[in-house]
All heavy atoms as a GROMACS GRO file, in nm:
protein
  593
    1MET      N    1   7.047   8.918  19.195
    1MET     CA    2   6.956   8.852  19.103
    1MET      C    3   6.852   8.948  19.052
    1MET      O    4   6.809   9.043  19.109
    1MET     CB    5   6.885   8.750  19.194
    1MET     CG    6   6.791   8.661  19.120
    1MET     SD    7   6.734   8.517  19.211
    1MET     CE    8   6.666   8.587  19.359
    2ASN      N    9   6.822   8.924  18.926
    2ASN     CA   10   6.734   9.014  18.855
    2ASN      C   11   6.593   8.972  18.845
    2ASN      O   12   6.519   9.024  18.762
    2ASN     CB   13   6.792   9.044  18.713
    2ASN     CG   14   6.788   8.914  18.626
    2ASN    OD1   15   6.776   8.808  18.678
    2ASN    ND2   16   6.805   8.940  18.501
    3LYS      N   17   6.550   8.874  18.930
    3LYS     CA   18   6.406   8.815  18.926
    3LYS      C   19   6.346   8.857  19.056
    3LYS      O   20   6.398   8.848  19.164
    3LYS     CB   21   6.407   8.670  18.909
    3LYS     CG   22   6.464   8.608  18.777
    3LYS     CD   23   6.369   8.651  18.666
    3LYS     CE   24   6.288   8.529  18.631
    3LYS     NZ   25   6.200   8.553  18.523
    4GLU      N   26   6.226   8.897  19.052
    4GLU     CA   27   6.140   8.918  19.162
    4GLU      C   28   6.073   8.786  19.198
    4GLU      O   29   6.022   8.725  19.105
    4GLU     CB   30   6.025   9.025  19.131
    4GLU     CG   31   6.088   9.171  19.129
    4GLU     CD   32   5.981   9.271  19.125
    4GLU    OE1   33   5.884   9.252  19.194
    4GLU    OE2   34   6.013   9.380  19.082
    5LEU      N   35   6.067   8.752  19.324
    5LEU     CA   36   5.999   8.633  19.382
    5LEU      C   37   5.856   8.664  19.383
    5LEU      O   38   5.807   8.769  19.425
    5LEU     CB   39   6.068   8.596  19.497
    5LEU     CG   40   6.209   8.561  19.507
    5LEU    CD1   41   6.252   8.522  19.649
    5LEU    CD2   42   6.248   8.459  19.405
    6THR      N   43   5.772   8.555  19.354
    6THR     CA   44   5.631   8.554  19.388
    6THR      C   45   5.613   8.544  19.532
    6THR      O   46   5.695   8.493  19.608
    6THR     CB   47   5.569   8.442  19.315
    6THR    OG1   48   5.609   8.323  19.369
    6THR    CG2   49   5.595   8.444  19.160
    7GLU      N   50   5.485   8.572  19.574
    7GLU     CA   51   5.454   8.556  19.719
    7GLU      C   52   5.463   8.412  19.756
    7GLU      O   53   5.512   8.383  19.866
    7GLU     CB   54   5.303   8.608  19.731
    7GLU     CG   55   5.262   8.603  19.884
    7GLU     CD   56   5.119   8.663  19.907
    7GLU    OE1   57   5.085   8.763  19.827
    7GLU    OE2   58   5.067   8.631  20.003
    8ALA      N   59   5.430   8.311  19.672
    8ALA     CA   60   5.437   8.181  19.700
    8ALA      C   61   5.580   8.128  19.718
    8ALA      O   62   5.615   8.047  19.803
    8ALA     CB   63   5.373   8.090  19.591
    9GLN      N   64   5.683   8.187  19.643
    9GLN     CA   65   5.813   8.155  19.666
    9GLN      C   66   5.870   8.212  19.788
    9GLN      O   67   5.948   8.147  19.856
    9GLN     CB   68   5.894   8.214  19.544
    9GLN     CG   69   5.869   8.143  19.399
    9GLN     CD   70   5.929   8.210  19.289
    9GLN    OE1   71   5.938   8.342  19.281
    9GLN    NE2   72   5.989   8.133  19.196
   10TYR      N   73   5.833   8.338  19.831
   10TYR     CA   74   5.871   8.395  19.950
   10TYR      C   75   5.822   8.294  20.062
   10TYR      O   76   5.897   8.268  20.154
   10TYR     CB   77   5.812   8.528  19.974
   10TYR     CG   78   5.895   8.639  19.912
   10TYR    CD1   79   5.843   8.726  19.826
   10TYR    CD2   80   6.026   8.664  19.950
   10TYR    CE1   81   5.917   8.824  19.755
   10TYR    CE2   82   6.098   8.767  19.908
   10TYR     CZ   83   6.046   8.844  19.810
   10TYR     OH   84   6.117   8.946  19.740
   11LYS      N   85   5.698   8.260  20.068
   11LYS     CA   86   5.645   8.167  20.171
   11LYS      C   87   5.721   8.038  20.172
   11LYS      O   88   5.742   7.989  20.287
   11LYS     CB   89   5.492   8.145  20.151
   11LYS     CG   90   5.410   8.263  20.170
   11LYS     CD   91   5.252   8.231  20.146
   11LYS     CE   92   5.170   8.367  20.181
   11LYS     NZ   93   5.032   8.333  20.157
   12SER      N   94   5.751   7.981  20.060
   12SER     CA   95   5.823   7.861  20.053
   12SER      C   96   5.962   7.879  20.131
   12SER      O   97   6.003   7.796  20.210
   12SER     CB   98   5.837   7.807  19.922
   12SER     OG   99   5.725   7.767  19.870
   13LEU      N  100   6.034   7.988  20.093
   13LEU     CA  101   6.167   8.018  20.143
   13LEU      C  102   6.147   8.033  20.293
   13LEU      O  103   6.231   7.984  20.388
   13LEU     CB  104   6.229   8.136  20.083
   13LEU     CG  105   6.274   8.115  19.944
   13LEU    CD1  106   6.334   8.254  19.886
   13LEU    CD2  107   6.388   8.018  19.940
   14LEU      N  108   6.062   8.100  20.340
   14LEU     CA  109   6.035   8.127  20.495
   14LEU      C  110   6.003   8.000  20.564
   14LEU      O  111   6.040   7.983  20.676
   14LEU     CB  112   5.917   8.230  20.513
   14LEU     CG  113   5.956   8.370  20.481
   14LEU    CD1  114   5.820   8.460  20.493
   14LEU    CD2  115   6.052   8.432  20.579
   15GLN      N  116   5.947   7.890  20.494
   15GLN     CA  117   5.927   7.773  20.555
   15GLN      C  118   6.044   7.681  20.540
   15GLN      O  119   6.041   7.559  20.584
   15GLN     CB  120   5.807   7.700  20.478
   15GLN     CG  121   5.674   7.772  20.502
   15GLN     CD  122   5.562   7.723  20.419
   15GLN    OE1  123   5.573   7.632  20.333
   15GLN    NE2  124   5.442   7.771  20.431
   16GLY      N  125   6.145   7.725  20.478
   16GLY     CA  126   6.273   7.647  20.468
   16GLY      C  127   6.270   7.552  20.346
   16GLY      O  128   6.366   7.464  20.340
   17LYS      N  129   6.195   7.580  20.250
   17LYS     CA  130   6.176   7.484  20.139
   17LYS      C  131   6.273   7.528  20.018
   17LYS      O  132   6.291   7.663  20.011
   17LYS     CB  133   6.034   7.487  20.088
   17LYS     CG  134   5.947   7.424  20.184
   17LYS     CD  135   5.796   7.424  20.124
   17LYS     CE  136   5.706   7.374  20.228
   17LYS     NZ  137   5.570   7.366  20.178
   18ARG      N  138   6.327   7.444  19.933
   18ARG     CA  139   6.408   7.471  19.827
   18ARG      C  140   6.305   7.505  19.717
   18ARG      O  141   6.201   7.444  19.690
   18ARG     CB  142   6.479   7.343  19.786
   18ARG     CG  143   6.562   7.349  19.679
   18ARG     CD  144   6.626   7.209  19.659
   18ARG     NE  145   6.680   7.191  19.523
   18ARG     CZ  146   6.722   7.081  19.472
   18ARG    NH1  147   6.717   6.966  19.534
   18ARG    NH2  148   6.764   7.079  19.351
   19ILE      N  149   6.345   7.612  19.639
   19ILE     CA  150   6.262   7.664  19.532
   19ILE      C  151   6.346   7.666  19.408
   19ILE      O  152   6.467   7.684  19.397
   19ILE     CB  153   6.202   7.800  19.555
   19ILE    CG1  154   6.299   7.911  19.563
   19ILE    CG2  155   6.107   7.794  19.685
   19ILE    CD1  156   6.250   8.041  19.553
   20LEU      N  157   6.274   7.651  19.287
   20LEU     CA  158   6.347   7.664  19.162
   20LEU      C  159   6.301   7.803  19.093
   20LEU      O  160   6.189   7.848  19.093
   20LEU     CB  161   6.295   7.546  19.070
   20LEU     CG  162   6.345   7.563  18.916
   20LEU    CD1  163   6.501   7.549  18.904
   20LEU    CD2  164   6.283   7.450  18.830
   21ILE      N  165   6.400   7.881  19.062
   21ILE     CA  166   6.374   8.002  18.982
   21ILE      C  167   6.426   7.992  18.853
   21ILE      O  168   6.547   7.962  18.832
   21ILE     CB  169   6.445   8.123  19.068
   21ILE    CG1  170   6.385   8.130  19.206
   21ILE    CG2  171   6.417   8.257  18.987
   21ILE    CD1  172   6.453   8.237  19.286
   22LYS      N  173   6.344   8.021  18.754
   22LYS     CA  174   6.375   7.999  18.606
   22LYS      C  175   6.395   8.138  18.543
   22LYS      O  176   6.340   8.232  18.583
   22LYS     CB  177   6.260   7.931  18.541
   22LYS     CG  178   6.241   7.779  18.573
   22LYS     CD  179   6.152   7.711  18.488
   22LYS     CE  180   6.139   7.561  18.530
   22LYS     NZ  181   6.065   7.486  18.422
   23GLY      N  182   6.504   8.143  18.456
   23GLY     CA  183   6.518   8.254  18.360
   23GLY      C  184   6.595   8.370  18.431
   23GLY      O  185   6.579   8.483  18.394
   24ILE      N  186   6.683   8.334  18.524
   24ILE     CA  187   6.765   8.432  18.590
   24ILE      C  188   6.875   8.479  18.490
   24ILE      O  189   6.925   8.399  18.411
   24ILE     CB  190   6.846   8.369  18.707
   24ILE    CG1  191   6.741   8.319  18.810
   24ILE    CG2  192   6.942   8.476  18.771
   24ILE    CD1  193   6.807   8.237  18.926
   25GLU      N  194   6.901   8.604  18.477
   25GLU     CA  195   6.997   8.649  18.372
   25GLU      C  196   7.130   8.656  18.435
   25GLU      O  197   7.159   8.723  18.530
   25GLU     CB  198   6.952   8.796  18.320
   25GLU     CG  199   7.031   8.850  18.200
   25GLU     CD  200   6.996   8.978  18.167
   25GLU    OE1  201   6.867   8.992  18.133
   25GLU    OE2  202   7.066   9.063  18.154
   26SER      N  203   7.232   8.596  18.374
   26SER     CA  204   7.371   8.595  18.408
   26SER      C  205   7.430   8.740  18.392
   26SER      O  206   7.406   8.801  18.291
   26SER     CB  207   7.454   8.505  18.323
   26SER     OG  208   7.588   8.512  18.347
   27ALA      N  209   7.494   8.794  18.497
   27ALA     CA  210   7.553   8.921  18.501
   27ALA      C  211   7.669   8.926  18.407
   27ALA      O  212   7.698   9.025  18.360
   27ALA     CB  213   7.605   8.965  18.640
   28LYS      N  214   7.730   8.811  18.383
   28LYS     CA  215   7.863   8.805  18.298
   28LYS      C  216   7.827   8.788  18.152
   28LYS      O  217   7.875   8.860  18.069
   28LYS     CB  218   7.934   8.684  18.347
   28LYS     CG  219   8.009   8.706  18.470
   28LYS     CD  220   8.098   8.586  18.511
   28LYS     CE  221   8.165   8.603  18.639
   28LYS     NZ  222   8.253   8.484  18.672
   29THR      N  223   7.735   8.699  18.120
   29THR     CA  224   7.704   8.672  17.986
   29THR      C  225   7.567   8.720  17.933
   29THR      O  226   7.547   8.728  17.811
   29THR     CB  227   7.700   8.513  17.971
   29THR    OG1  228   7.585   8.465  18.029
   29THR    CG2  229   7.820   8.450  18.005
   30GLY      N  230   7.475   8.747  18.024
   30GLY     CA  231   7.336   8.799  17.980
   30GLY      C  232   7.251   8.695  17.942
   30GLY      O  233   7.129   8.709  17.909
   31LYS      N  234   7.300   8.574  17.949
   31LYS     CA  235   7.220   8.450  17.924
   31LYS      C  236   7.132   8.402  18.027
   31LYS      O  237   7.186   8.415  18.139
   31LYS     CB  238   7.317   8.327  17.868
   31LYS     CG  239   7.379   8.363  17.739
   31LYS     CD  240   7.464   8.256  17.688
   31LYS     CE  241   7.534   8.276  17.560
   31LYS     NZ  242   7.623   8.160  17.530
   32PRO      N  243   7.010   8.346  18.011
   32PRO     CA  244   6.928   8.308  18.117
   32PRO      C  245   6.972   8.171  18.166
   32PRO      O  246   7.020   8.084  18.085
   32PRO     CB  247   6.786   8.300  18.063
   32PRO     CG  248   6.816   8.284  17.906
   32PRO     CD  249   6.937   8.347  17.873
   33TYR      N  250   6.950   8.143  18.288
   33TYR     CA  251   6.971   8.017  18.354
   33TYR      C  252   6.866   7.985  18.458
   33TYR      O  253   6.808   8.080  18.501
   33TYR     CB  254   7.117   8.002  18.408
   33TYR     CG  255   7.151   8.091  18.519
   33TYR    CD1  256   7.133   8.039  18.651
   33TYR    CD2  257   7.190   8.219  18.501
   33TYR    CE1  258   7.166   8.125  18.753
   33TYR    CE2  259   7.216   8.302  18.607
   33TYR     CZ  260   7.217   8.255  18.737
   33TYR     OH  261   7.243   8.338  18.839
   34ASP      N  262   6.857   7.862  18.513
   34ASP     CA  263   6.765   7.833  18.616
   34ASP      C  264   6.866   7.781  18.728
   34ASP      O  265   6.963   7.729  18.717
   34ASP     CB  266   6.674   7.708  18.572
   34ASP     CG  267   6.597   7.742  18.443
   34ASP    OD1  268   6.568   7.855  18.422
   34ASP    OD2  269   6.563   7.638  18.377
   35ALA      N  270   6.801   7.805  18.854
   35ALA     CA  271   6.872   7.765  18.971
   35ALA      C  272   6.778   7.736  19.094
   35ALA      O  273   6.673   7.786  19.096
   35ALA     CB  274   6.964   7.874  19.013
   36TYR      N  275   6.825   7.641  19.170
   36TYR     CA  276   6.756   7.610  19.294
   36TYR      C  277   6.817   7.695  19.404
   36TYR      O  278   6.934   7.714  19.412
   36TYR     CB  279   6.769   7.466  19.338
   36TYR     CG  280   6.690   7.366  19.245
   36TYR    CD1  281   6.756   7.298  19.154
   36TYR    CD2  282   6.556   7.360  19.282
   36TYR    CE1  283   6.685   7.204  19.072
   36TYR    CE2  284   6.483   7.263  19.194
   36TYR     CZ  285   6.534   7.192  19.094
   36TYR     OH  286   6.466   7.105  19.020
   37PHE      N  287   6.727   7.749  19.491
   37PHE     CA  288   6.771   7.820  19.614
   37PHE      C  289   6.715   7.747  19.736
   37PHE      O  290   6.606   7.725  19.734
   37PHE     CB  291   6.715   7.968  19.608
   37PHE     CG  292   6.787   8.045  19.498
   37PHE    CD1  293   6.749   8.042  19.372
   37PHE    CD2  294   6.890   8.126  19.523
   37PHE    CE1  295   6.795   8.110  19.266
   37PHE    CE2  296   6.953   8.208  19.426
   37PHE     CZ  297   6.904   8.202  19.299
   38THR      N  298   6.820   7.730  19.826
   38THR     CA  299   6.773   7.673  19.953
   38THR      C  300   6.817   7.771  20.056
   38THR      O  301   6.927   7.803  20.073
   38THR     CB  302   6.858   7.542  19.976
   38THR    OG1  303   6.831   7.454  19.875
   38THR    CG2  304   6.812   7.470  20.097
   39PRO      N  305   6.715   7.811  20.138
   39PRO     CA  306   6.747   7.905  20.236
   39PRO      C  307   6.829   7.851  20.368
   39PRO      O  308   6.801   7.727  20.396
   39PRO     CB  309   6.612   7.952  20.301
   39PRO     CG  310   6.520   7.835  20.263
   39PRO     CD  311   6.576   7.771  20.141
   40GLU      N  312   6.930   7.928  20.410
   40GLU     CA  313   7.006   7.878  20.516
   40GLU      C  314   6.978   7.956  20.650
   40GLU      O  315   6.981   7.905  20.750
   40GLU     CB  316   7.149   7.889  20.482
   40GLU     CG  317   7.191   7.788  20.368
   40GLU     CD  318   7.335   7.788  20.331
   40GLU    OE1  319   7.403   7.882  20.356
   40GLU    OE2  320   7.384   7.677  20.284
   41GLN      N  321   6.943   8.088  20.627
   41GLN     CA  322   6.905   8.163  20.746
   41GLN      C  323   6.836   8.303  20.690
   41GLN      O  324   6.871   8.342  20.581
   41GLN     CB  325   7.023   8.186  20.839
   41GLN     CG  326   7.122   8.291  20.796
   41GLN     CD  327   7.242   8.302  20.889
   41GLN    OE1  328   7.333   8.230  20.878
   41GLN    NE2  329   7.224   8.391  20.992
   42VAL      N  330   6.773   8.369  20.772
   42VAL     CA  331   6.717   8.501  20.750
   42VAL      C  332   6.780   8.595  20.849
   42VAL      O  333   6.784   8.564  20.964
   42VAL     CB  334   6.564   8.502  20.768
   42VAL    CG1  335   6.514   8.639  20.738
   42VAL    CG2  336   6.494   8.406  20.671
   43VAL      N  337   6.831   8.708  20.792
   43VAL     CA  338   6.912   8.805  20.888
   43VAL      C  339   6.847   8.943  20.868
   43VAL      O  340   6.786   8.975  20.770
   43VAL     CB  341   7.056   8.813  20.864
   43VAL    CG1  342   7.129   8.667  20.903
   43VAL    CG2  343   7.088   8.843  20.727
   44ASP      N  344   6.872   9.020  20.965
   44ASP     CA  345   6.833   9.163  20.957
   44ASP      C  346   6.923   9.241  20.855
   44ASP      O  347   7.039   9.200  20.856
   44ASP     CB  348   6.838   9.235  21.096
   44ASP     CG  349   6.736   9.181  21.190
   44ASP    OD1  350   6.627   9.143  21.151
   44ASP    OD2  351   6.764   9.174  21.315
   45ASN      N  352   6.866   9.329  20.783
   45ASN     CA  353   6.950   9.398  20.686
   45ASN      C  354   6.908   9.550  20.687
   45ASN      O  355   6.790   9.593  20.702
   45ASN     CB  356   6.912   9.337  20.544
   45ASN     CG  357   7.006   9.391  20.433
   45ASN    OD1  358   7.123   9.419  20.464
   45ASN    ND2  359   6.943   9.407  20.317
   46THR      N  360   7.010   9.627  20.670
   46THR     CA  361   6.992   9.775  20.664
   46THR      C  362   7.075   9.828  20.543
   46THR      O  363   7.172   9.774  20.518
   46THR     CB  364   7.023   9.860  20.790
   46THR    OG1  365   7.162   9.834  20.820
   46THR    CG2  366   6.946   9.806  20.903
   47TYR      N  367   7.015   9.921  20.462
   47TYR     CA  368   7.095   9.985  20.360
   47TYR      C  369   7.040  10.128  20.343
   47TYR      O  370   6.931  10.155  20.396
   47TYR     CB  371   7.084   9.903  20.238
   47TYR     CG  372   6.943   9.889  20.178
   47TYR    CD1  373   6.903   9.976  20.085
   47TYR    CD2  374   6.848   9.784  20.222
   47TYR    CE1  375   6.771   9.962  20.026
   47TYR    CE2  376   6.730   9.776  20.170
   47TYR     CZ  377   6.684   9.866  20.078
   47TYR     OH  378   6.561   9.858  20.031
   48LYS      N  379   7.108  10.199  20.274
   48LYS     CA  380   7.059  10.347  20.237
   48LYS      C  381   7.003  10.339  20.093
   48LYS      O  382   7.062  10.287  20.013
   48LYS     CB  383   7.175  10.443  20.255
   48LYS     CG  384   7.218  10.450  20.391
   48LYS     CD  385   7.302  10.561  20.414
   48LYS     CE  386   7.336  10.569  20.567
   48LYS     NZ  387   7.379  10.685  20.610
   49ASP      N  388   6.881  10.403  20.096
   49ASP     CA  389   6.823  10.411  19.950
   49ASP      C  390   6.884  10.528  19.872
   49ASP      O  391   6.981  10.598  19.922
   49ASP     CB  392   6.669  10.424  19.965
   49ASP     CG  393   6.631  10.558  20.021
   49ASP    OD1  394   6.695  10.655  20.046
   49ASP    OD2  395   6.505  10.560  20.057
   50LYS      N  396   6.842  10.556  19.746
   50LYS     CA  397   6.888  10.657  19.671
   50LYS      C  398   6.886  10.790  19.722
   50LYS      O  399   6.971  10.882  19.693
   50LYS     CB  400   6.830  10.651  19.534
   50LYS     CG  401   6.686  10.683  19.519
   50LYS     CD  402   6.640  10.683  19.385
   50LYS     CE  403   6.486  10.716  19.390
   50LYS     NZ  404   6.428  10.712  19.267
   51ASP      N  405   6.791  10.820  19.823
   51ASP     CA  406   6.780  10.951  19.882
   51ASP      C  407   6.863  10.955  20.009
   51ASP      O  408   6.858  11.056  20.092
   51ASP     CB  409   6.638  10.981  19.923
   51ASP     CG  410   6.550  10.980  19.783
   51ASP    OD1  411   6.600  11.044  19.688
   51ASP    OD2  412   6.441  10.945  19.791
   52GLY      N  413   6.931  10.856  20.061
   52GLY     CA  414   7.013  10.845  20.171
   52GLY      C  415   6.941  10.810  20.299
   52GLY      O  416   6.998  10.817  20.404
   53ASN      N  417   6.815  10.756  20.281
   53ASN     CA  418   6.733  10.716  20.391
   53ASN      C  419   6.770  10.572  20.421
   53ASN      O  420   6.787  10.500  20.350
   53ASN     CB  421   6.581  10.719  20.367
   53ASN     CG  422   6.539  10.861  20.328
   53ASN    OD1  423   6.587  10.959  20.406
   53ASN    ND2  424   6.468  10.874  20.230
   54GLU      N  425   6.781  10.547  20.557
   54GLU     CA  426   6.818  10.410  20.597
   54GLU      C  427   6.702  10.320  20.594
   54GLU      O  428   6.584  10.362  20.639
   54GLU     CB  429   6.875  10.408  20.741
   54GLU     CG  430   6.960  10.289  20.772
   54GLU     CD  431   7.061  10.310  20.880
   54GLU    OE1  432   7.071  10.416  20.931
   54GLU    OE2  433   7.131  10.210  20.917
   55VAL      N  434   6.703  10.210  20.531
   55VAL     CA  435   6.597  10.111  20.514
   55VAL      C  436   6.624   9.991  20.585
   55VAL      O  437   6.738   9.934  20.585
   55VAL     CB  438   6.556  10.088  20.362
   55VAL    CG1  439   6.454   9.985  20.351
   55VAL    CG2  440   6.542  10.213  20.279
   56TYR      N  441   6.524   9.939  20.664
   56TYR     CA  442   6.547   9.820  20.747
   56TYR      C  443   6.460   9.711  20.687
   56TYR      O  444   6.348   9.728  20.643
   56TYR     CB  445   6.501   9.846  20.886
   56TYR     CG  446   6.577   9.955  20.960
   56TYR    CD1  447   6.540  10.084  20.956
   56TYR    CD2  448   6.696   9.933  21.023
   56TYR    CE1  449   6.608  10.192  21.015
   56TYR    CE2  450   6.770  10.019  21.087
   56TYR     CZ  451   6.731  10.157  21.086
   56TYR     OH  452   6.795  10.247  21.138
   57GLY      N  453   6.510   9.585  20.687
   57GLY     CA  454   6.433   9.470  20.638
   57GLY      C  455   6.492   9.336  20.669
   57GLY      O  456   6.587   9.339  20.761
   58LYS      N  457   6.468   9.245  20.599
   58LYS     CA  458   6.526   9.114  20.610
   58LYS      C  459   6.592   9.061  20.485
   58LYS      O  460   6.552   9.103  20.378
   58LYS     CB  461   6.416   9.007  20.635
   58LYS     CG  462   6.328   9.030  20.777
   58LYS     CD  463   6.413   9.007  20.901
   58LYS     CE  464   6.334   9.031  21.023
   58LYS     NZ  465   6.409   9.014  21.136
   59GLN      N  466   6.695   8.976  20.507
   59GLN     CA  467   6.767   8.932  20.382
   59GLN      C  468   6.779   8.778  20.406
   59GLN      O  469   6.815   8.744  20.522
   59GLN     CB  470   6.902   9.000  20.388
   59GLN     CG  471   6.988   8.948  20.270
   59GLN     CD  472   7.125   9.019  20.260
   59GLN    OE1  473   7.158   9.112  20.353
   59GLN    NE2  474   7.204   8.983  20.171
   60PHE      N  475   6.756   8.696  20.297
   60PHE     CA  476   6.783   8.558  20.299
   60PHE      C  477   6.938   8.528  20.272
   60PHE      O  478   6.987   8.590  20.182
   60PHE     CB  479   6.704   8.485  20.189
   60PHE     CG  480   6.550   8.475  20.217
   60PHE    CD1  481   6.465   8.560  20.155
   60PHE    CD2  482   6.511   8.380  20.312
   60PHE    CE1  483   6.330   8.552  20.186
   60PHE    CE2  484   6.368   8.368  20.322
   60PHE     CZ  485   6.278   8.452  20.272
   61LYS      N  486   6.985   8.446  20.347
   61LYS     CA  487   7.116   8.381  20.319
   61LYS      C  488   7.078   8.250  20.255
   61LYS      O  489   7.002   8.175  20.319
   61LYS     CB  490   7.211   8.365  20.441
   61LYS     CG  491   7.235   8.499  20.507
   61LYS     CD  492   7.324   8.572  20.423
   61LYS     CE  493   7.372   8.701  20.492
   61LYS     NZ  494   7.463   8.784  20.431
   62TYR      N  495   7.128   8.209  20.139
   62TYR     CA  496   7.085   8.093  20.070
   62TYR      C  497   7.201   8.022  20.009
   62TYR      O  498   7.309   8.073  19.975
   62TYR     CB  499   6.987   8.128  19.975
   62TYR     CG  500   7.030   8.229  19.867
   62TYR    CD1  501   7.100   8.188  19.757
   62TYR    CD2  502   7.008   8.360  19.892
   62TYR    CE1  503   7.144   8.282  19.664
   62TYR    CE2  504   7.049   8.452  19.801
   62TYR     CZ  505   7.121   8.412  19.689
   62TYR     OH  506   7.164   8.510  19.594
   63LYS      N  507   7.182   7.895  19.974
   63LYS     CA  508   7.259   7.821  19.896
   63LYS      C  509   7.214   7.808  19.742
   63LYS      O  510   7.088   7.776  19.740
   63LYS     CB  511   7.288   7.676  19.948
   63LYS     CG  512   7.379   7.592  19.870
   63LYS     CD  513   7.409   7.456  19.948
   63LYS     CE  514   7.294   7.366  19.910
   63LYS     NZ  515   7.318   7.236  19.972
   64MET      N  516   7.283   7.833  19.653
   64MET     CA  517   7.234   7.822  19.514
   64MET      C  518   7.298   7.706  19.436
   64MET      O  519   7.413   7.681  19.446
   64MET     CB  520   7.255   7.957  19.433
   64MET     CG  521   7.206   7.958  19.288
   64MET     SD  522   7.243   8.104  19.206
   64MET     CE  523   7.402   8.082  19.151
   65GLU      N  524   7.208   7.623  19.372
   65GLU     CA  525   7.254   7.519  19.287
   65GLU      C  526   7.204   7.532  19.153
   65GLU      O  527   7.084   7.553  19.129
   65GLU     CB  528   7.198   7.380  19.344
   65GLU     CG  529   7.235   7.353  19.485
   65GLU     CD  530   7.162   7.237  19.546
   65GLU    OE1  531   7.175   7.120  19.503
   65GLU    OE2  532   7.068   7.264  19.625
   66ILE      N  533   7.293   7.521  19.054
   66ILE     CA  534   7.244   7.517  18.918
   66ILE      C  535   7.238   7.365  18.864
   66ILE      O  536   7.314   7.299  18.866
   66ILE     CB  537   7.348   7.591  18.827
   66ILE    CG1  538   7.363   7.731  18.878
   66ILE    CG2  539   7.298   7.584  18.676
   66ILE    CD1  540   7.462   7.809  18.806
   67PRO      N  541   7.100   7.332  18.843
   67PRO     CA  542   7.076   7.191  18.800
   67PRO      C  543   7.122   7.161  18.656
   67PRO      O  544   7.134   7.259  18.574
   67PRO     CB  545   6.918   7.180  18.807
   67PRO     CG  546   6.877   7.325  18.783
   67PRO     CD  547   6.977   7.424  18.826
   68LYS      N  548   7.144   7.041  18.636
   68LYS     CA  549   7.178   6.998  18.501
   68LYS      C  550   7.032   6.996  18.429
   68LYS      O  551   6.930   6.972  18.480
   68LYS     CB  552   7.219   6.842  18.497
   68LYS     CG  553   7.353   6.827  18.572
   68LYS     CD  554   7.396   6.694  18.572
   68LYS     CE  555   7.524   6.680  18.655
   68LYS     NZ  556   7.570   6.544  18.671
   69LYS      N  557   7.038   7.022  18.302
   69LYS     CA  558   6.913   7.056  18.216
   69LYS      C  559   6.816   6.946  18.232
   69LYS      O  560   6.690   6.963  18.246
   69LYS     CB  561   6.948   7.075  18.070
   69LYS     CG  562   7.009   7.203  18.042
   69LYS     CD  563   6.903   7.310  18.063
   69LYS     CE  564   6.956   7.453  18.045
   69LYS     NZ  565   6.875   7.554  18.078
   70ARG      N  566   6.853   6.806  18.242
   70ARG     CA  567   6.758   6.703  18.259
   70ARG      C  568   6.691   6.692  18.398
   70ARG      O  569   6.590   6.622  18.409
   70ARG     CB  570   6.826   6.568  18.207
   70ARG     CG  571   6.936   6.528  18.290
   70ARG     CD  572   6.997   6.394  18.246
   70ARG     NE  573   7.106   6.368  18.337
   70ARG     CZ  574   7.225   6.343  18.293
   70ARG    NH1  575   7.256   6.341  18.177
   70ARG    NH2  576   7.326   6.320  18.378
   71GLU      N  577   6.746   6.761  18.490
   71GLU     CA  578   6.682   6.764  18.620
   71GLU      C  579   6.555   6.850  18.633
   71GLU      O  580   6.480   6.828  18.736
   71GLU     CB  581   6.793   6.805  18.732
   71GLU     CG  582   6.901   6.717  18.754
   71GLU     CD  583   6.989   6.764  18.862
   71GLU    OE1  584   6.952   6.857  18.947
   71GLU    OE2  585   7.114   6.721  18.864
   72ILE      N  586   6.548   6.941  18.543
   72ILE     CA  587   6.434   7.039  18.559
   72ILE      C  588   6.304   6.984  18.496
   72ILE      O  589   6.304   6.921  18.405
   72ILE     CB  590   6.474   7.167  18.484
   72ILE    CG1  591   6.596   7.226  18.545
   72ILE    CG2  592   6.361   7.265  18.488
   72ILE    CD1  593   6.651   7.351  18.483
   0.00000   0.00000   0.00000
């Protein structure tokens, strides 16, 4: 996803709330779309950064729903 979440959106996800993110850019078409995200769980995550250092953090597992235009 190419959008950064706001602090309020992070807090809502941590509370298990569904959030709407607008203007996500499609990787296939480049066109923007809106989607609801519902958190399903938070898991530990590790990855290597560009310098090869291991980075530890948390990752949301979520369900994504694309609403019909009139729902927004």
